DOGU-858684 format. One record per residue (C-alpha): z, x, y; residue number from 1; residue in one letter. Coordinates in Angstrom, 2 decimals, always signed. Example, Ala and Ser with C-alpha at 12.3 -4.5 7.8 and 13.67 -1.06 7.14 Angstrom:
! residues 2
- +7.80, +12.30, -4.50, 1, A
- +7.14, +13.67, -1.06, 2, S
END
This chain:
! residues 217
- +2.58, -23.04, -4.29, 1, M
- +4.28, -24.06, -7.33, 2, N
- +6.04, -21.29, -9.01, 3, K
- +5.17, -22.53, -12.42, 4, N
- +1.39, -21.84, -11.67, 5, N
- +1.77, -18.20, -11.75, 6, Y
- +3.76, -15.04, -13.35, 7, I
- +4.77, -11.72, -12.02, 8, I
- +5.02, -9.05, -14.57, 9, R
- +4.70, -5.23, -14.72, 10, L
- +1.17, -3.78, -15.08, 11, E
- +0.27, -2.60, -18.71, 12, T
- -2.35, -0.14, -19.81, 13, E
- -4.74, -3.01, -20.87, 14, T
- -4.44, -4.18, -17.15, 15, D
- -5.85, -0.88, -15.77, 16, Y
- -9.33, -1.45, -15.36, 17, R
- -8.96, -5.18, -14.19, 18, V
- -6.56, -4.03, -11.49, 19, V
- -9.04, -1.46, -10.47, 20, E
- -11.77, -4.20, -10.42, 21, N
- -9.73, -6.13, -8.28, 22, I
- -8.90, -3.37, -5.78, 23, N
- -12.62, -2.82, -5.65, 24, R
- -13.51, -6.37, -4.90, 25, E
- -10.79, -6.75, -2.30, 26, A
- -11.49, -3.80, -0.13, 27, F
- -15.39, -3.31, -0.64, 28, W
- -16.73, -2.84, +2.94, 29, N
- -13.34, -3.96, +4.40, 30, L
- -12.31, -0.42, +5.85, 31, S
- -15.32, +1.54, +5.37, 32, V
- -18.71, +1.06, +3.88, 33, P
- -17.88, +0.74, +0.06, 34, G
- -14.11, +1.31, -1.16, 35, A
- -12.07, +4.03, -2.64, 36, N
- -8.84, +2.05, -3.12, 37, E
- -9.89, +1.57, -6.84, 38, H
- -10.11, +5.27, -7.41, 39, Y
- -6.72, +5.35, -5.66, 40, L
- -5.18, +3.22, -8.21, 41, A
- -6.71, +5.04, -10.95, 42, H
- -5.47, +8.23, -10.26, 43, V
- -2.12, +7.06, -9.01, 44, M
- -0.62, +5.98, -12.00, 45, R
- -0.59, +9.72, -13.32, 46, N
- +1.13, +11.28, -10.16, 47, H
- +4.56, +12.51, -9.97, 48, A
- +5.22, +10.29, -7.02, 49, D
- +4.11, +7.12, -8.76, 50, F
- +6.86, +4.31, -9.47, 51, I
- +5.94, +2.49, -12.85, 52, P
- +8.99, +0.09, -12.33, 53, E
- +7.37, -1.24, -9.05, 54, L
- +3.91, -1.57, -10.34, 55, D
- +3.61, -5.34, -10.46, 56, F
- +0.75, -8.02, -11.16, 57, I
- +0.31, -11.58, -10.83, 58, I
- -1.32, -13.79, -13.14, 59, E
- -2.71, -17.24, -12.56, 60, V
- -3.91, -19.22, -15.75, 61, D
- -3.84, -16.03, -17.66, 62, G
- -5.89, -14.17, -15.17, 63, Q
- -4.50, -10.99, -13.27, 64, V
- -5.53, -11.91, -9.48, 65, I
- -3.21, -9.59, -7.62, 66, A
- -1.39, -6.08, -7.80, 67, S
- +0.90, -4.07, -5.86, 68, I
- +1.65, -0.25, -6.57, 69, M
- +4.28, +2.14, -5.04, 70, Y
- +4.91, +5.81, -4.82, 71, T
- +7.93, +7.81, -3.34, 72, K
- +7.52, +9.35, -0.03, 73, S
- +10.03, +11.07, +2.04, 74, K
- +11.61, +11.12, +5.62, 75, L
- +12.97, +14.58, +7.31, 76, I
- +14.98, +14.77, +10.08, 77, D
- +15.10, +17.49, +12.51, 78, E
- +17.99, +19.23, +10.69, 79, F
- +15.90, +19.35, +7.52, 80, G
- +17.95, +16.40, +5.98, 81, T
- +15.47, +14.96, +3.21, 82, E
- +15.61, +10.96, +2.41, 83, K
- +13.47, +9.65, -0.27, 84, I
- +11.90, +6.23, +0.60, 85, I
- +8.92, +4.07, -0.81, 86, L
- +5.52, +3.39, +0.30, 87, S
- +3.34, +0.79, -1.22, 88, F
- -0.53, +0.61, -1.60, 89, G
- -3.07, -0.14, -2.54, 90, P
- -1.92, -3.88, -2.71, 91, I
- -4.65, -6.28, -3.40, 92, C
- -5.62, -9.84, -4.22, 93, V
- -9.01, -11.18, -5.52, 94, L
- -11.03, -12.65, -2.70, 95, P
- -11.18, -16.09, -3.99, 96, E
- -7.20, -16.19, -4.12, 97, Y
- -6.43, -14.41, -0.79, 98, Q
- -4.77, -16.44, +1.94, 99, R
- -2.87, -18.42, -0.48, 100, K
- +0.50, -16.48, -0.29, 101, G
- +0.12, -14.19, -3.40, 102, Y
- +0.36, -11.10, -1.32, 103, G
- +3.41, -12.32, +0.24, 104, K
- +4.92, -13.13, -3.15, 105, I
- +4.32, -9.84, -4.57, 106, L
- +5.59, -7.88, -1.69, 107, I
- +8.98, -9.89, -1.40, 108, E
- +9.50, -9.50, -5.37, 109, H
- +8.67, -5.90, -5.20, 110, S
- +11.39, -5.66, -2.33, 111, F
- +14.04, -7.31, -4.56, 112, E
- +13.46, -4.86, -7.32, 113, K
- +13.36, -1.88, -5.01, 114, A
- +16.73, -2.63, -3.75, 115, I
- +18.01, -3.02, -7.14, 116, E
- +16.76, +0.58, -7.83, 117, M
- +18.56, +1.85, -4.83, 118, G
- +15.97, +2.33, -2.28, 119, F
- +16.35, +1.15, +1.17, 120, D
- +13.51, +1.99, +3.21, 121, T
- +9.74, +1.29, +3.11, 122, V
- +7.09, +2.91, +5.34, 123, V
- +3.30, +2.25, +4.98, 124, I
- +0.09, +2.73, +7.00, 125, F
- -1.31, -0.64, +7.51, 126, G
- -2.60, -3.33, +10.00, 127, N
- +0.46, -4.79, +11.86, 128, P
- -1.30, -8.24, +11.86, 129, D
- -0.71, -8.24, +8.00, 130, N
- +2.78, -6.95, +7.76, 131, Y
- +4.99, -7.85, +10.73, 132, V
- +5.68, -11.32, +9.14, 133, S
- +7.34, -9.33, +6.32, 134, R
- +9.71, -7.69, +8.39, 135, G
- +7.92, -4.49, +9.23, 136, F
- +8.21, -3.03, +12.62, 137, K
- +6.52, -0.23, +14.66, 138, S
- +7.74, +3.30, +13.55, 139, C
- +8.65, +3.90, +17.05, 140, I
- +11.57, +1.46, +17.01, 141, K
- +13.23, +3.43, +14.10, 142, Y
- +12.17, +6.81, +15.75, 143, N
- +10.02, +7.87, +12.90, 144, I
- +6.88, +9.86, +13.58, 145, C
- +4.46, +12.26, +12.15, 146, L
- +4.59, +15.97, +12.81, 147, E
- +3.91, +16.76, +16.24, 148, G
- +5.97, +13.67, +17.40, 149, G
- +2.87, +11.41, +16.95, 150, I
- +3.71, +7.78, +16.57, 151, F
- +0.73, +6.06, +14.95, 152, P
- +0.39, +2.32, +15.68, 153, A
- -0.49, +1.77, +12.16, 154, A
- +2.66, +3.46, +10.98, 155, L
- +5.18, +0.50, +9.83, 156, L
- +8.49, +0.47, +8.79, 157, V
- +10.99, -2.06, +6.84, 158, K
- +14.59, -1.65, +6.28, 159, E
- +15.29, -3.03, +2.84, 160, L
- +19.08, -2.77, +3.75, 161, C
- +19.61, -3.44, +7.37, 162, K
- +21.04, -0.43, +9.64, 163, G
- +20.17, +2.39, +7.02, 164, V
- +18.04, +4.07, +9.60, 165, L
- +20.49, +5.31, +12.23, 166, D
- +18.13, +6.11, +15.11, 167, G
- +17.89, +9.93, +14.46, 168, R
- +14.58, +11.24, +14.55, 169, K
- +12.77, +11.26, +11.41, 170, W
- +9.30, +12.84, +10.39, 171, Y
- +7.52, +10.82, +7.65, 172, F
- +5.69, +12.69, +4.88, 173, Y
- +3.70, +10.51, +2.53, 174, E
- +2.89, +11.21, -1.08, 175, S
- +0.39, +13.95, -2.08, 176, S
- -1.47, +11.33, -4.07, 177, V
- -3.55, +10.41, -0.80, 178, S
- -5.06, +13.98, -1.02, 179, E
- -7.02, +12.97, -3.95, 180, L
- -8.98, +10.56, -1.83, 181, L
- -10.69, +13.68, -0.26, 182, N
- -12.82, +14.32, -3.27, 183, D
- -15.76, +12.16, -2.53, 184, N
- -17.92, +13.15, -5.47, 185, E
- -15.12, +12.13, -8.04, 186, K
- -14.85, +8.97, -6.14, 187, I
- -18.65, +8.46, -6.46, 188, K
- -18.69, +9.20, -9.90, 189, L
- -15.70, +6.73, -10.63, 190, F
- -17.44, +4.03, -8.75, 191, D
- -20.52, +4.49, -10.84, 192, A
- -18.58, +2.91, -14.06, 193, E
- -18.49, -0.50, -12.12, 194, F
- -21.24, -3.06, -11.32, 195, P
- -23.47, -1.87, -8.39, 196, P
- -22.53, -3.11, -4.99, 197, K
- -24.06, -2.88, -1.85, 198, V
- -22.59, -0.73, +1.03, 199, K
- -22.77, -2.29, +4.53, 200, I
- -21.12, -2.13, +7.92, 201, W
- -19.13, -4.98, +9.03, 202, Q
- -16.84, -5.77, +11.99, 203, P
- -13.55, -5.22, +10.01, 204, S
- -14.44, -1.70, +9.88, 205, Q
- -14.30, -1.16, +13.51, 206, E
- -11.16, -3.04, +13.52, 207, E
- -9.68, -0.65, +10.76, 208, F
- -10.95, +2.56, +12.92, 209, F
- -9.14, +1.27, +15.99, 210, I
- -5.71, +0.61, +14.28, 211, H
- -6.03, +3.88, +12.37, 212, S
- -6.54, +5.97, +15.34, 213, H
- -4.22, +4.32, +17.88, 214, S
- -0.82, +5.77, +18.79, 215, V
- +2.12, +4.43, +20.74, 216, I
- +3.35, +6.63, +23.58, 217, K
END
């Protein structure tokens, strides 16, 4: 891919609906029938944990084709020490531009900027198949878990600065922005603002279910 063929820039207000639509197109029927990532992008921007300095898009020939958004999250060790870290998502690429490296470009660009801002760790929930090539590893390798000592298979960790996680036990707490996805009525009303799309089942939804319900012992 020729770097001259695209530009990376921060999202502006005029991009909001375009980015929301890209999320909708990219995730529709992928993990569940329909999608809620476009609603998450919509409400995330006004949340206290949102980081506008890491809200990047890619343009190709003047068209926005991909987006990545970040929030602050945190790790707390067994003694109550708190460490502010990053989580990204949603990250999306228009379907016709997928598998061409644009997601990788956005991730690597945002990592560079995050380091400049003083962040050293990224923790996400995601399909390992999509992220191990970007340096993410299983949470159990860094002794990072959820409350109750649970190590989800989909909980992935990336050290932006090698060795910053010293092996102590950490508990991961994602941003409360995820709680906004519990309001199905608001999601339904927001989705009605877009052109109608058909909700169907497809095999990728079973794959999502398996990854999201698997734990490491």
